[in-house]
Backbone atoms as SQL, in Angstrom:
CREATE TABLE atoms (id INTEGER PRIMARY KEY, chain TEXT, resi INTEGER, resn TEXT, atom TEXT, x REAL, y REAL, z REAL);
INSERT INTO atoms VALUES
  (1, 'A', 1, 'ARG', 'N', 107.911, 117.363, 106.921),
  (2, 'A', 1, 'ARG', 'CA', 108.814, 116.293, 107.433),
  (3, 'A', 1, 'ARG', 'C', 107.509, 114.935, 107.642),
  (4, 'A', 2, 'THR', 'N', 106.873, 115.039, 108.659),
  (5, 'A', 2, 'THR', 'CA', 106.336, 114.185, 109.033),
  (6, 'A', 2, 'THR', 'C', 105.394, 113.560, 108.224),
  (7, 'A', 3, 'ILE', 'N', 104.585, 112.611, 107.868),
  (8, 'A', 3, 'ILE', 'CA', 103.266, 112.319, 106.835),
  (9, 'A', 3, 'ILE', 'C', 102.274, 111.745, 108.503),
  (10, 'A', 4, 'ARG', 'N', 101.023, 112.812, 107.656),
  (11, 'A', 4, 'ARG', 'CA', 99.835, 112.649, 108.136),
  (12, 'A', 4, 'ARG', 'C', 99.159, 111.121, 107.998),
  (13, 'A', 5, 'GLY', 'N', 99.372, 111.119, 106.490),
  (14, 'A', 5, 'GLY', 'CA', 98.629, 110.270, 106.364),
  (15, 'A', 5, 'GLY', 'C', 98.871, 109.835, 104.492),
  (16, 'A', 6, 'LEU', 'N', 97.955, 108.571, 104.213),
  (17, 'A', 6, 'LEU', 'CA', 97.942, 108.276, 102.690),
  (18, 'A', 6, 'LEU', 'C', 97.213, 107.460, 102.429),
  (19, 'A', 7, 'THR', 'N', 96.769, 107.986, 100.823),
  (20, 'A', 7, 'THR', 'CA', 95.840, 107.802, 100.447),
  (21, 'A', 7, 'THR', 'C', 96.098, 107.793, 98.856),
  (22, 'A', 8, 'PHE', 'N', 95.525, 106.932, 98.210),
  (23, 'A', 8, 'PHE', 'CA', 95.454, 106.550, 96.183),
  (24, 'A', 8, 'PHE', 'C', 94.197, 106.786, 95.863),
  (25, 'A', 9, 'TYR', 'N', 94.134, 107.639, 94.785),
  (26, 'A', 9, 'TYR', 'CA', 92.721, 108.022, 94.005),
  (27, 'A', 9, 'TYR', 'C', 92.374, 106.786, 93.914),
  (28, 'A', 10, 'GLU', 'N', 93.008, 106.133, 92.993),
  (29, 'A', 10, 'GLU', 'CA', 92.757, 105.434, 92.378),
  (30, 'A', 10, 'GLU', 'C', 93.926, 104.366, 91.944),
  (31, 'A', 11, 'HIS', 'N', 93.300, 102.848, 92.133),
  (32, 'A', 11, 'HIS', 'CA', 94.516, 101.664, 91.604),
  (33, 'A', 11, 'HIS', 'C', 93.739, 100.296, 91.368),
  (34, 'A', 12, 'GLY', 'N', 94.603, 99.408, 90.358),
  (35, 'A', 12, 'GLY', 'CA', 94.498, 98.294, 90.083),
  (36, 'A', 12, 'GLY', 'C', 94.604, 96.953, 90.476),
  (37, 'A', 13, 'GLU', 'N', 95.018, 97.478, 91.663),
  (38, 'A', 13, 'GLU', 'CA', 95.964, 95.844, 92.666),
  (39, 'A', 13, 'GLU', 'C', 94.606, 94.923, 92.803),
  (40, 'A', 14, 'THR', 'N', 94.666, 94.173, 92.655),
  (41, 'A', 14, 'THR', 'CA', 94.433, 92.361, 92.925),
  (42, 'A', 14, 'THR', 'C', 93.507, 92.487, 94.616),
  (43, 'A', 15, 'ALA', 'N', 92.210, 92.856, 94.840),
  (44, 'A', 15, 'ALA', 'CA', 91.627, 92.864, 96.009),
  (45, 'A', 15, 'ALA', 'C', 92.475, 91.741, 96.906),
  (46, 'A', 16, 'GLY', 'N', 92.497, 92.079, 98.342),
  (47, 'A', 16, 'GLY', 'CA', 93.087, 90.474, 99.139),
  (48, 'A', 16, 'GLY', 'C', 94.688, 91.194, 99.549),
  (49, 'A', 17, 'LEU', 'N', 95.081, 91.313, 97.926),
  (50, 'A', 17, 'LEU', 'CA', 97.058, 91.455, 97.364),
  (51, 'A', 17, 'LEU', 'C', 97.044, 92.853, 98.199),
  (52, 'A', 18, 'GLY', 'N', 97.350, 93.131, 96.787),
  (53, 'A', 18, 'GLY', 'CA', 97.594, 94.813, 96.673),
  (54, 'A', 18, 'GLY', 'C', 96.721, 95.702, 96.768),
  (55, 'A', 19, 'GLY', 'N', 95.671, 95.130, 96.543),
  (56, 'A', 19, 'GLY', 'CA', 94.771, 95.924, 96.857),
  (57, 'A', 19, 'GLY', 'C', 94.654, 96.399, 98.329),
  (58, 'A', 20, 'GLU', 'N', 95.333, 96.170, 99.077),
  (59, 'A', 20, 'GLU', 'CA', 95.496, 96.046, 100.300),
  (60, 'A', 20, 'GLU', 'C', 95.943, 97.469, 100.762),
  (61, 'A', 21, 'VAL', 'N', 96.364, 98.416, 99.586),
  (62, 'A', 21, 'VAL', 'CA', 96.876, 99.604, 100.186),
  (63, 'A', 21, 'VAL', 'C', 95.390, 100.685, 100.194),
  (64, 'A', 22, 'ASP', 'N', 94.041, 99.993, 100.357),
  (65, 'A', 22, 'ASP', 'CA', 93.433, 100.608, 100.463),
  (66, 'A', 22, 'ASP', 'C', 92.976, 100.434, 102.232),
  (67, 'A', 23, 'ASN', 'N', 93.518, 99.530, 102.379),
  (68, 'A', 23, 'ASN', 'CA', 93.089, 98.896, 103.950),
  (69, 'A', 23, 'ASN', 'C', 92.935, 99.905, 104.766),
  (70, 'A', 24, 'PRO', 'N', 91.950, 100.056, 105.617),
  (71, 'A', 24, 'PRO', 'CA', 92.733, 101.567, 106.844),
  (72, 'A', 24, 'PRO', 'C', 93.508, 101.136, 107.859),
  (73, 'A', 25, 'ARG', 'N', 93.332, 99.838, 108.306),
  (74, 'A', 25, 'ARG', 'CA', 94.782, 99.835, 109.115),
  (75, 'A', 25, 'ARG', 'C', 96.263, 99.867, 108.409),
  (76, 'A', 26, 'TRP', 'N', 96.433, 99.188, 106.633),
  (77, 'A', 26, 'TRP', 'CA', 97.714, 99.390, 106.639),
  (78, 'A', 26, 'TRP', 'C', 97.904, 100.995, 106.480),
  (79, 'A', 27, 'LYS', 'N', 96.699, 101.846, 105.729),
  (80, 'A', 27, 'LYS', 'CA', 97.234, 103.642, 106.082),
  (81, 'A', 27, 'LYS', 'C', 97.297, 104.661, 106.774),
  (82, 'A', 28, 'ALA', 'N', 97.026, 103.309, 108.444),
  (83, 'A', 28, 'ALA', 'CA', 97.205, 104.244, 109.711),
  (84, 'A', 28, 'ALA', 'C', 98.608, 103.535, 109.739),
  (85, 'A', 29, 'LEU', 'N', 99.367, 102.911, 109.229),
  (86, 'A', 29, 'LEU', 'CA', 100.458, 102.953, 109.721),
  (87, 'A', 29, 'LEU', 'C', 101.861, 103.839, 109.236),
  (88, 'A', 30, 'TRP', 'N', 100.932, 104.578, 108.244),
  (89, 'A', 30, 'TRP', 'CA', 102.113, 105.871, 107.859),
  (90, 'A', 30, 'TRP', 'C', 101.935, 106.902, 108.769),
  (91, 'A', 31, 'ALA', 'N', 100.657, 107.154, 109.530),
  (92, 'A', 31, 'ALA', 'CA', 100.998, 108.389, 109.937),
  (93, 'A', 31, 'ALA', 'C', 102.109, 108.761, 111.416),
  (94, 'A', 32, 'GLY', 'N', 102.478, 109.655, 111.151),
  (95, 'A', 32, 'GLY', 'CA', 104.130, 109.801, 112.007),
  (96, 'A', 32, 'GLY', 'C', 105.566, 109.483, 111.559),
  (97, 'A', 33, 'ARG', 'N', 105.308, 109.136, 110.688),
  (98, 'A', 33, 'ARG', 'CA', 106.246, 108.578, 109.832),
  (99, 'A', 33, 'ARG', 'C', 106.941, 109.761, 109.132),
  (100, 'A', 34, 'LEU', 'N', 108.739, 109.391, 109.172),
  (101, 'A', 34, 'LEU', 'CA', 109.081, 110.882, 108.366),
  (102, 'A', 34, 'LEU', 'C', 109.284, 110.665, 106.967),
  (103, 'A', 35, 'ALA', 'N', 108.976, 111.071, 106.100),
  (104, 'A', 35, 'ALA', 'CA', 109.068, 111.020, 104.547),
  (105, 'A', 35, 'ALA', 'C', 110.604, 111.245, 103.560),
  (106, 'A', 36, 'PHE', 'N', 111.366, 112.288, 105.004),
  (107, 'A', 36, 'PHE', 'CA', 112.304, 112.822, 104.348),
  (108, 'A', 36, 'PHE', 'C', 113.535, 112.916, 105.846),
  (109, 'A', 37, 'ASP', 'N', 115.156, 112.741, 104.975),
  (110, 'A', 37, 'ASP', 'CA', 115.908, 112.244, 105.950),
  (111, 'A', 37, 'ASP', 'C', 116.064, 113.794, 106.644),
  (112, 'A', 38, 'GLU', 'N', 117.349, 113.846, 107.058),
  (113, 'A', 38, 'GLU', 'CA', 117.972, 114.693, 107.516),
  (114, 'A', 38, 'GLU', 'C', 118.291, 116.029, 106.393),
  (115, 'A', 39, 'ALA', 'N', 118.612, 115.797, 105.129),
  (116, 'A', 39, 'ALA', 'CA', 119.367, 116.145, 104.057),
  (117, 'A', 39, 'ALA', 'C', 118.299, 116.330, 103.139),
  (118, 'A', 40, 'TRP', 'N', 116.277, 116.324, 103.794),
  (119, 'A', 40, 'TRP', 'CA', 115.303, 116.376, 102.334),
  (120, 'A', 40, 'TRP', 'C', 115.767, 115.833, 101.657),
  (121, 'A', 41, 'GLN', 'N', 115.952, 113.990, 101.566),
  (122, 'A', 41, 'GLN', 'CA', 115.878, 113.382, 100.184),
  (123, 'A', 41, 'GLN', 'C', 114.822, 112.650, 100.955),
  (124, 'A', 42, 'PRO', 'N', 113.703, 112.193, 99.561),
  (125, 'A', 42, 'PRO', 'CA', 113.000, 110.863, 100.238),
  (126, 'A', 42, 'PRO', 'C', 113.461, 109.637, 100.695),
  (127, 'A', 43, 'ALA', 'N', 112.774, 109.185, 101.666),
  (128, 'A', 43, 'ALA', 'CA', 113.453, 108.415, 102.929),
  (129, 'A', 43, 'ALA', 'C', 112.150, 107.257, 103.149),
  (130, 'A', 44, 'ILE', 'N', 111.347, 107.683, 103.192),
  (131, 'A', 44, 'ILE', 'CA', 110.219, 106.978, 103.226),
  (132, 'A', 44, 'ILE', 'C', 110.504, 105.237, 102.511),
  (133, 'A', 45, 'ARG', 'N', 109.721, 104.473, 103.070),
  (134, 'A', 45, 'ARG', 'CA', 109.810, 102.938, 102.232),
  (135, 'A', 45, 'ARG', 'C', 109.074, 101.883, 102.712),
  (136, 'A', 46, 'VAL', 'N', 108.663, 101.297, 101.949),
  (137, 'A', 46, 'VAL', 'CA', 107.651, 99.974, 102.963),
  (138, 'A', 46, 'VAL', 'C', 108.709, 98.744, 102.185),
  (139, 'A', 47, 'VAL', 'N', 108.605, 98.276, 103.565),
  (140, 'A', 47, 'VAL', 'CA', 109.393, 96.857, 104.444),
  (141, 'A', 47, 'VAL', 'C', 109.173, 95.618, 103.761),
  (142, 'A', 48, 'LYS', 'N', 109.747, 94.620, 103.269),
  (143, 'A', 48, 'LYS', 'CA', 109.160, 93.633, 103.780),
  (144, 'A', 48, 'LYS', 'C', 109.247, 92.798, 105.356),
  (145, 'A', 49, 'GLY', 'N', 107.754, 92.646, 105.786),
  (146, 'A', 49, 'GLY', 'CA', 107.908, 92.651, 106.930),
  (147, 'A', 49, 'GLY', 'C', 107.287, 93.488, 107.857),
  (148, 'A', 50, 'HIS', 'N', 107.560, 93.624, 109.395),
  (149, 'A', 50, 'HIS', 'CA', 107.248, 94.464, 109.830),
  (150, 'A', 50, 'HIS', 'C', 108.333, 95.485, 110.635),
  (151, 'A', 51, 'ALA', 'N', 107.441, 97.001, 110.316),
  (152, 'A', 51, 'ALA', 'CA', 108.284, 97.922, 111.035),
  (153, 'A', 51, 'ALA', 'C', 108.251, 97.912, 112.425),
  (154, 'A', 52, 'GLY', 'N', 108.838, 98.727, 112.872),
  (155, 'A', 52, 'GLY', 'CA', 109.110, 99.258, 113.996),
  (156, 'A', 52, 'GLY', 'C', 107.724, 100.518, 114.290),
  (157, 'A', 53, 'PRO', 'N', 107.499, 100.691, 115.367),
  (158, 'A', 53, 'PRO', 'CA', 107.097, 101.769, 115.522),
  (159, 'A', 53, 'PRO', 'C', 107.728, 103.215, 115.106),
  (160, 'A', 54, 'PRO', 'N', 107.133, 104.369, 114.611),
  (161, 'A', 54, 'PRO', 'CA', 107.318, 105.703, 113.867),
  (162, 'A', 54, 'PRO', 'C', 108.250, 106.007, 114.799),
  (163, 'A', 55, 'LEU', 'N', 108.423, 106.201, 115.935),
  (164, 'A', 55, 'LEU', 'CA', 109.946, 106.503, 116.944),
  (165, 'A', 55, 'LEU', 'C', 111.223, 105.872, 116.560),
  (166, 'A', 56, 'GLU', 'N', 110.788, 104.346, 116.481),
  (167, 'A', 56, 'GLU', 'CA', 112.087, 103.599, 116.330),
  (168, 'A', 56, 'GLU', 'C', 112.228, 103.146, 115.058),
  (169, 'A', 57, 'ASP', 'N', 111.323, 103.553, 113.964),
  (170, 'A', 57, 'ASP', 'CA', 111.774, 103.257, 112.956),
  (171, 'A', 57, 'ASP', 'C', 110.870, 104.221, 111.590),
  (172, 'A', 58, 'PRO', 'N', 111.706, 105.533, 112.055),
  (173, 'A', 58, 'PRO', 'CA', 110.482, 106.614, 111.419),
  (174, 'A', 58, 'PRO', 'C', 110.291, 106.520, 109.421),
  (175, 'A', 59, 'TYR', 'N', 111.717, 105.413, 109.099),
  (176, 'A', 59, 'TYR', 'CA', 111.301, 106.193, 107.871),
  (177, 'A', 59, 'TYR', 'C', 110.812, 104.535, 107.180),
  (178, 'A', 60, 'GLU', 'N', 110.471, 103.645, 107.483),
  (179, 'A', 60, 'GLU', 'CA', 109.971, 102.264, 107.480),
  (180, 'A', 60, 'GLU', 'C', 108.494, 102.290, 107.825),
  (181, 'A', 61, 'VAL', 'N', 107.824, 101.564, 106.888),
  (182, 'A', 61, 'VAL', 'CA', 105.985, 100.915, 106.810),
  (183, 'A', 61, 'VAL', 'C', 106.194, 99.946, 106.502),
  (184, 'A', 62, 'ASP', 'N', 105.316, 98.890, 107.853),
  (185, 'A', 62, 'ASP', 'CA', 105.014, 97.606, 106.952),
  (186, 'A', 62, 'ASP', 'C', 104.293, 96.803, 105.740),
  (187, 'A', 63, 'GLY', 'N', 105.503, 96.035, 105.499),
  (188, 'A', 63, 'GLY', 'CA', 105.022, 95.379, 103.871),
  (189, 'A', 63, 'GLY', 'C', 104.059, 95.114, 104.265),
  (190, 'A', 64, 'ILE', 'N', 103.221, 94.471, 102.149),
  (191, 'A', 64, 'ILE', 'CA', 101.896, 93.897, 102.321),
  (192, 'A', 64, 'ILE', 'C', 102.038, 92.479, 102.062),
  (193, 'A', 65, 'SER', 'N', 101.769, 91.408, 102.635),
  (194, 'A', 65, 'SER', 'CA', 102.168, 89.640, 102.451),
  (195, 'A', 65, 'SER', 'C', 101.245, 89.887, 101.242),
  (196, 'A', 66, 'GLY', 'N', 102.447, 89.578, 100.092),
  (197, 'A', 66, 'GLY', 'CA', 101.534, 88.769, 98.658),
  (198, 'A', 66, 'GLY', 'C', 101.579, 89.966, 97.959),
  (199, 'A', 67, 'ALA', 'N', 102.268, 90.518, 98.344),
  (200, 'A', 67, 'ALA', 'CA', 101.909, 92.082, 97.258),
  (201, 'A', 67, 'ALA', 'C', 103.691, 92.933, 97.301),
  (202, 'A', 68, 'THR', 'N', 104.753, 91.689, 96.934),
  (203, 'A', 68, 'THR', 'CA', 106.183, 92.648, 97.564),
  (204, 'A', 68, 'THR', 'C', 106.120, 93.808, 96.218),
  (205, 'A', 69, 'LEU', 'N', 105.535, 93.842, 94.681),
  (206, 'A', 69, 'LEU', 'CA', 105.643, 94.493, 93.598),
  (207, 'A', 69, 'LEU', 'C', 104.958, 95.751, 93.742),
  (208, 'A', 70, 'THR', 'N', 103.536, 95.529, 94.927),
  (209, 'A', 70, 'THR', 'CA', 102.941, 96.647, 94.941),
  (210, 'A', 70, 'THR', 'C', 103.449, 97.290, 96.124),
  (211, 'A', 71, 'ALA', 'N', 104.444, 96.905, 96.925),
  (212, 'A', 71, 'ALA', 'CA', 105.071, 97.617, 97.971),
  (213, 'A', 71, 'ALA', 'C', 106.228, 98.426, 97.373),
  (214, 'A', 72, 'ASN', 'N', 107.290, 97.424, 96.530),
  (215, 'A', 72, 'ASN', 'CA', 108.171, 98.479, 95.950),
  (216, 'A', 72, 'ASN', 'C', 107.662, 99.293, 95.090),
  (217, 'A', 73, 'GLY', 'N', 106.314, 99.489, 94.344),
  (218, 'A', 73, 'GLY', 'CA', 106.120, 100.073, 93.720),
  (219, 'A', 73, 'GLY', 'C', 105.458, 101.323, 94.221),
  (220, 'A', 74, 'VAL', 'N', 105.051, 101.294, 95.708),
  (221, 'A', 74, 'VAL', 'CA', 104.414, 102.636, 96.381),
  (222, 'A', 74, 'VAL', 'C', 105.718, 103.311, 96.802),
  (223, 'A', 75, 'THR', 'N', 107.012, 102.405, 97.433),
  (224, 'A', 75, 'THR', 'CA', 107.866, 103.019, 97.272),
  (225, 'A', 75, 'THR', 'C', 108.619, 104.267, 96.097),
  (226, 'A', 76, 'HIS', 'N', 108.594, 103.447, 95.085),
  (227, 'A', 76, 'HIS', 'CA', 109.151, 104.089, 94.012),
  (228, 'A', 76, 'HIS', 'C', 108.677, 105.308, 93.756),
  (229, 'A', 77, 'LEU', 'N', 107.345, 105.493, 94.127),
  (230, 'A', 77, 'LEU', 'CA', 106.205, 106.666, 93.464),
  (231, 'A', 77, 'LEU', 'C', 106.780, 107.159, 94.616),
  (232, 'A', 78, 'LEU', 'N', 106.642, 107.567, 96.230),
  (233, 'A', 78, 'LEU', 'CA', 106.723, 108.455, 96.336),
  (234, 'A', 78, 'LEU', 'C', 108.605, 109.200, 96.576),
  (235, 'A', 79, 'HIS', 'N', 109.195, 107.716, 95.866),
  (236, 'A', 79, 'HIS', 'CA', 110.623, 108.489, 95.904),
  (237, 'A', 79, 'HIS', 'C', 110.420, 109.714, 94.736),
  (238, 'A', 80, 'PHE', 'N', 109.912, 109.264, 93.754),
  (239, 'A', 80, 'PHE', 'CA', 109.668, 109.793, 92.849),
  (240, 'A', 80, 'PHE', 'C', 108.999, 111.274, 92.967),
  (241, 'A', 81, 'TRP', 'N', 107.789, 111.151, 93.394),
  (242, 'A', 81, 'TRP', 'CA', 106.831, 112.629, 93.207),
  (243, 'A', 81, 'TRP', 'C', 107.677, 113.414, 94.793),
  (244, 'A', 82, 'LEU', 'N', 108.295, 112.714, 95.265),
  (245, 'A', 82, 'LEU', 'CA', 108.777, 113.460, 96.846),
  (246, 'A', 82, 'LEU', 'C', 109.907, 114.516, 96.432),
  (247, 'A', 83, 'GLY', 'N', 111.140, 113.655, 95.362),
  (248, 'A', 83, 'GLY', 'CA', 112.101, 113.870, 94.483),
  (249, 'A', 83, 'GLY', 'C', 112.453, 114.871, 93.425),
  (250, 'A', 84, 'GLU', 'N', 113.020, 115.272, 92.891),
  (251, 'A', 84, 'GLU', 'CA', 114.177, 116.330, 92.132),
  (252, 'A', 84, 'GLU', 'C', 112.949, 116.327, 91.241),
  (253, 'A', 85, 'HIS', 'N', 112.319, 115.015, 90.511),
  (254, 'A', 85, 'HIS', 'CA', 111.922, 114.642, 89.235),
  (255, 'A', 85, 'HIS', 'C', 110.383, 114.698, 89.814),
  (256, 'A', 86, 'GLY', 'N', 109.735, 114.906, 90.434),
  (257, 'A', 86, 'GLY', 'CA', 107.957, 115.278, 91.024),
  (258, 'A', 86, 'GLY', 'C', 107.905, 116.931, 91.452),
  (259, 'A', 87, 'PHE', 'N', 107.378, 116.343, 92.684),
  (260, 'A', 87, 'PHE', 'CA', 107.662, 117.678, 93.399),
  (261, 'A', 87, 'PHE', 'C', 108.714, 118.180, 94.620),
  (262, 'A', 88, 'GLY', 'N', 109.845, 117.461, 94.638),
  (263, 'A', 88, 'GLY', 'CA', 111.283, 117.989, 94.848),
  (264, 'A', 88, 'GLY', 'C', 111.313, 119.709, 95.333),
  (265, 'A', 89, 'ASN', 'N', 111.518, 120.011, 93.643),
  (266, 'A', 89, 'ASN', 'CA', 111.925, 121.448, 93.948),
  (267, 'A', 89, 'ASN', 'C', 110.565, 121.783, 94.563),
  (268, 'A', 90, 'TYR', 'N', 109.619, 121.904, 94.014),
  (269, 'A', 90, 'TYR', 'CA', 108.578, 122.818, 95.179),
  (270, 'A', 90, 'TYR', 'C', 108.801, 122.607, 96.326),
  (271, 'A', 91, 'LEU', 'N', 108.490, 121.553, 96.655),
  (272, 'A', 91, 'LEU', 'CA', 108.687, 121.160, 98.140),
  (273, 'A', 91, 'LEU', 'C', 110.155, 122.214, 98.965),
  (274, 'A', 92, 'ALA', 'N', 111.364, 121.970, 98.579),
  (275, 'A', 92, 'ALA', 'CA', 112.694, 122.377, 98.410),
  (276, 'A', 92, 'ALA', 'C', 112.152, 124.060, 98.573),
  (277, 'A', 93, 'GLU', 'N', 111.363, 124.835, 97.977),
  (278, 'A', 93, 'GLU', 'CA', 111.067, 126.351, 97.777),
  (279, 'A', 93, 'GLU', 'C', 110.209, 126.722, 98.862),
  (280, 'A', 94, 'TYR', 'N', 109.047, 125.492, 98.778),
  (281, 'A', 94, 'TYR', 'CA', 108.229, 126.087, 100.126),
  (282, 'A', 94, 'TYR', 'C', 108.864, 125.735, 101.432),
  (283, 'A', 95, 'ARG', 'N', 109.495, 125.280, 101.944),
  (284, 'A', 95, 'ARG', 'CA', 110.716, 124.597, 103.352),
  (285, 'A', 95, 'ARG', 'C', 111.743, 125.649, 103.155),
  (286, 'A', 96, 'ARG', 'N', 112.128, 126.317, 102.035),
  (287, 'A', 96, 'ARG', 'CA', 113.012, 127.848, 102.294),
  (288, 'A', 96, 'ARG', 'C', 112.032, 129.380, 102.711),
  (289, 'A', 97, 'GLU', 'N', 110.948, 129.150, 101.747),
  (290, 'A', 97, 'GLU', 'CA', 109.838, 130.450, 102.601),
  (291, 'A', 97, 'GLU', 'C', 109.388, 130.369, 103.857),
  (292, 'A', 98, 'LEU', 'N', 109.436, 128.645, 104.437),
  (293, 'A', 98, 'LEU', 'CA', 108.997, 129.007, 105.690),
  (294, 'A', 98, 'LEU', 'C', 110.078, 128.784, 106.724),
  (295, 'A', 99, 'GLY', 'N', 111.333, 128.796, 106.251),
  (296, 'A', 99, 'GLY', 'CA', 112.538, 128.893, 106.759),
  (297, 'A', 99, 'GLY', 'C', 112.788, 127.509, 107.548),
  (298, 'A', 100, 'GLU', 'N', 112.408, 126.579, 107.146),
  (299, 'A', 100, 'GLU', 'CA', 113.247, 124.868, 107.442),
  (300, 'A', 100, 'GLU', 'C', 113.919, 124.745, 106.797),
  (301, 'A', 101, 'GLY', 'N', 114.661, 125.033, 105.435),
  (302, 'A', 101, 'GLY', 'CA', 115.941, 124.603, 105.257),
  (303, 'A', 101, 'GLY', 'C', 115.634, 124.806, 103.475);
């Protein structure tokens, strides 16, 4: 459930705006956050402004100034790929095999 890191293979974002998804400082904000809530539904999201530290705001990551569409896109892609239309069923089966729900 805990995120260790986030990276993108490729993107077409504008440098200095949405291109900040490749900024090591922004990527470091993901470590320790929780991708799923207690019901194993995708809950992580990029918020406008600043999120608290992982222990206080486990489901939120700081937004990227000037890149609201990119931030929304990151949230949507994570919810899609971690949800039932992406790898959600596979992840649920994996958790079941591990005895984690």
